[in-house]
N, C-alpha and C positions, 0 to 999 in steps of 0.2 A: 477592453484591453488597449492601452494607449499605443498608437502608432503601429500596431501589428495585426489588426483585423484583416488587412489585405492578405495576410499569409493564408487565411482560410480559403482563398481563391487561387492560390499558387500551387503548381504541381510540385515545387520543391519542398512543400510542407504538408499540403492536404492529404496525400496518400499515406504518409507516415502517421499523421494525426488520426486518420480513419482506422488504420491498422491497429494503432495503440488503443483507440477507443473500443474497437470490437474485441480486442484481446482482454482488456480490463473488464468489459461487460461480461465476457464469457467466464473469466476467472471468478468474478464476484458471484455470478449466477450459480456456477457449479459448487464452489466452496460453501456458499450460504445455503444452497439447497441440501447439500450433504449434512451440514451441521443441524439444520432445522429438521430434516427427515429423521436423523438419529435421535435428536433431543426430544422431538414431539411424538414420533411414531414408534421408535424401538426401545427407548429407555424411559424409566419412570423414577430414577434415582438421582437426586440433585448432584451428589458428589460425582457419579459416573458421567453425568451430562457435562459438568464443568471440566472434568478430566479429558473427555473426548474432544471438547472444543480446544483445549490446550494441545492435545496430541496432534489434531488436524493442523493447527496453526504452526506447530513445531515442525511437522513433516513438510509443510509448504516452504518454510524458511530454510531448512537444512541444506538444500541444494545450493542456495546462494553462498553459504559458507564454504561448501566443498568445491564448487565449480566456477566461481566468479573469476578466479585468476585465468582459467582456461578460456572463459567466454570473453574476457577483456582482450586477451592476446589475439583470439580469432577475429574479433571486431576490428582491431587495429591492423591486422595482417591480411584481411580479405575485403572484397567489395561488400559493403554493409547491406546493400539492396539485395544481393544474391543470398546472403545469410538470412535475411528476413523471410525470403520465399521458402527456404529450407525449414526454418523454425515454424512457420505457419502451416506448412504441410504436416509436420510432426504433430501439431495440435489436433488435427483431425483424428489421427489414430488414438491419441490420449483420450479424446472425448468418446470414442467408441468403447474404450475400456471403462471409463467412468460411467457412461450410460448403462452399460451392462451391470455394473455394480449397484446402481440405483434400482434398476428393474428387478434384480435378484435379491435386493436387500442384503448384499454381501459387503460387510464392513471392510475386510481386507482389500477387496477390489476398489472400493471407494477411496480408501486411504492411499492405495497405490497410485490412483489417478491424481489425487491431490498432490502427492509428492512429485509425480511426473509433470504436473502443471507448474510446480516450483522450479523444476529443471528448465522447462520451456521459458518461464519468466526470467530465470537466471541468464540465459543466453540472449534474450531479447533486450533486457534492461540496459546494458552498456551501449547497445546500438542506438536506442531511441534518444539517448542524451548526446552521445558522441557524434551523431550525424547532424545535429543542429548547427554547431559551428561550421560544419562543412557546407551546408546548404543556405545558411542565413548570414546576414551581415552582423558585425559585432554588436551594433546597437539594437538588433532584433533578437539577440539570444535570450535575454531575460524575459522579454515578452513571449517569445516562442516557448520557452520553458514553462512559463505561467499558463499558456494555452494548453500545453500537453498535460500539466498537472490538473488544470480545471476540467479538461475533457476526461481525464482519467477518473476523477472523482464523480463527475456526472455519469460516467459509464458505470461506476460502482453503484451509484444510486439506482440506475435502471436495472442492473443485474440483481441488486438486492430486493427491489420491489417485485420483480418477476419471480425471484426465488420464493418469496413469501406466498405468491399466488400459486406456484406450481409445486411447492414442496410436498404436498400430499398426493401428487400424481407423477410418479417417477418416469413414466413413459413420455410424458410431455416435456419434462425437464431434459431427458436424454435427447429428444428430437431437437429441442431448442439449442442445446449446447453444440450439437453436431452442425446444425445450420449456421450458427455464428462462427464456428471454426472455418467453414467453407467460405463465408463472406470475408473473413480475415485474410485468407489466402488470396482471394481475388483483389482485395485492396492492396495487399503487400506486393503484388505483381506490378503495381503502378508506381512504386517508389523509384525515383530517378537513380541512376548509378552513383555510388559513393565509393570510389576506389581508394585503396590504402595510400598513405603518404609515400613520397619517394624515399624518404628516410625510414628504413625498416629496422625493427628491433628484434634481436634473436628470440626465437620461440622456445619456451620451456614447458615440456610436456609433464614434468613431475608436479603433480597437483599441489602437494603440501609445500614443497620448496618454492614453487612459483607463487603461492599465496603469501608466504612469509616475505619473499623478495618484493612482491607487489606492494604490500602494506608498508614495508620498510622504506620503499622508494618515496613515500609521501611524507615521511617524518621530517625531512630536511626543509620542507616548505611549511612554515609555521601556520599561515592562514589556511592552507589546504588541510593540514592535519586537524586544526581546530574545527574547520567546517565539517569534516568527516565525523569527528567525535560528537559534534552538536546534532548532526543528522541521525547518528546512531541512537542517541538518547531519545530523540523525538520518535523514532520508529519503534523503540522498545516500549515507550508509552503507548503508541498506537497498537502494538501487538497485544499488550495487556488489556486495553480497552475492548478490542475486537473479541478477545476470549471472554471477557466479563459480560458483554451485552446479552447473548442468548440466555444464560442462566439467571442474570439479573432480571430480565423481562419476565421469564417464566416463574421463577421461584420467589422473587421479591415483590414484583409488581403484579404477579398473577395474571399475565397477559399471554395472548396466543402468538402464532408465527408471524402474522401481519404486523404486530407491534414490534417484534424483534427486527423485522425488516425495516420498519419505520426508523428505528434507532440508528441503524447503520446508514440508512438513506439520508437522514438529517446530518449525520457525521460527514457524509460524502459531499452534500450540498455546501456545508459550511466550509470545508477545505477548498472547494472550488471558488467560493466567494472570496475567501482569504487570498487565494492565488491571484485573482484579478485585482483585488484591492491593493495588495502590496506593490504591484507594478505601477498603479496609479500614484501611490504615495512616494515611491522612489523615482518616478519619471524615467523608467528604463535604466537607471543606474544600478550597477551591481554593488550592493552595500548591505552591511549587517547592523545598521544603526537601530532598526526597529526590532531586532531579534530578542534582546533581553526582555523588553516590556511585553512583547507578544506572548512569550512563553510563561511569564509571570501571570498575565491575564488568563492564560490557559489553565494554570494551576488553581487560580481563584474559582474559575467555573467548574473545575473538577470537584473542589470542596463543596460548592453549591450543589452539584449533582449528588454527592454523598449524603448531604443533609436532607435533600428532597426525597431520596430513596428511603432514608430512615423514617421519615415522617409520612410515607405513603399510606401506611395502615395495613392491617391484616386482611388477608384474602381467603376466601373459601376455596374448596377443591375445584370449582369450575373456573376455567380460564376466561378472562374478559376479552371481548372483541375489540377491534380497532376503534369502532364508533364509541363504545363505552369508555375506552381509554382517553379519547380526545375530550370527552365531557367530564373527566375527573377534575375536581377542583384544583389539583396541583399539576395537571398536565401542562399548562402553559409555562409554569416555572421549570418543569423538567425539560421541555423543548428548548426554552431559552438557554438553559445550562448546556445542553448538547450543542446548540448552535455556537455559543460562546467558546466552548472547548475547541470546536473544529475550525471556526473562522480564525481564531488566534493561532491555531496550529498551522493552518495554511500560510498565514502571514510570516510565520517563523521559518518554515522549511524551504519555500520556493527560492529566495535569494541564495540560500546555501548551495542548492544544486547548480545555480548559475556560476558560483565560485568554482565548482569542480571543472566546468567545461571552458572557463576563460582564464584559469590560472596557469595551465600547462600548454605546451605546443599541441597542435591538432593531431600530430602523430601519436600522442599519448593520452588522448581524451578518454577513449574506451577503457584503457588500462586504469586510468584514474577513477572512473565510475565503478569499475570492477573492484578496485581496492576499497572504495567506499562501501560497496555491497558486501564485501567480506566482513568488514568491521560491523556494519549494520546488522547483518544476519546473525553474527555471533552474539551481539547484544540482544537481539530479538529472541534468539533461542534461549538465552539466559533468562530473559523476561518471561517466556513461556514456561520454562522449568520452575521459576520462582512462583508463578501463578498456580501451577500444578501442585507444588509442594505446600503452599499456603492453604490451598483448598483441602489437601489431605489432612491438615491438622486443624481444620474447622474454621479457617478464615474465609468467609464468603465473599461474593462480589462487592457488597457494600463496603466491607472493611478494606478490600484491595484498592478501592478508589483512593484511599488515603495514601497508599504506596505510590500511586500514579502522581498525586499532587506533590509528594516529596521529590520524585524524579524531575518534576518541572523546575524545581529550584536548582538542581544540578545543570539542567539544560540552559537556564538563564545565566548561570555563571559562565558556562562555556560560550554562550552567545556574546556576553560582555567581553570576554577575552578575545574573541574573534573580531569584534568591533574595534577594540583597541589596536589589534595587530594590523588591520587592513584599512581602516577608515581614518 
């Protein structure tokens, strides 16, 4: 990462990075373990498995739509370091509920914890981006954002791999998620103070009205609005892909939990690589000039993934293991397609987050990130519902990959409009 590796040794960045890393690791471990446990241990119906994956994803995203306005206002109006400590303490209680759900094989408890982790992430999200311009120099913000994104997806990789190992042993999953929540609280206690700006903005407790006003406030800044729309389409694509992966692996490729974890792991590594690569290409400049070609490349690799899945071949009732999957003649092409999708996706989205935190005054950064989260989550919920509806009428994971490729075209158009508006 150009000019910013020193941040990993600085107290103004490392504790926040560690807290985010541990939170993302725990999110990934718990959500993936729940989906794999239900898909492989409780259900044996492909349609129900796909629908459960969509429901879990939708419940995790819904709090972003409902509470982002409140979370953005809180982050701008209070010391962000203090809020981090409160949020990480709440994570410990959530993991106790989620662990109990896993150990009792209780689907409502598991889904309640997934939704609660969505609430946790809703309140932490604006803080992690808004605190960067407060602790970093302007020429460090893009690199710091890239480090946070790269670390997040490496954490998702670790959580995904561990979920594949522990999915069949709920007690170990419960212990691991609780331990990670405790470590996250300890890391969060080391984040330096980040007090609110002297210029305060009136607080609006009305959730719906505050959400509308927050989004409306971004409309008059053209490049900010275009960045939010572009990010929203990207995360809608990501939401559909995450829903698709477990049933695609089990019912199309005929593979087990470890292969499902490998898919999301490869996706995470690719976005981390893309996050670092784009900072190199842009030389720490906040610019959208690579956005259109990045997301077009992403669409091409999604189409490749579609055709590789179609050509994979019929499978028997026995699920193949990770080692057998790796030696399949088409495994190399499948992994290449996954890496291509994720690397180009990381290159597309990281500069757009830097736009959010450098376009507005520091007193409004958390609100701006929250407005982005509202639009993102609404788009992702729509994507989850669309995936659910298509699965209900017989459109499986392979067919839905073509929907994802079509969405990449819209993202490329928005990225081009953003490039024209700001570069």
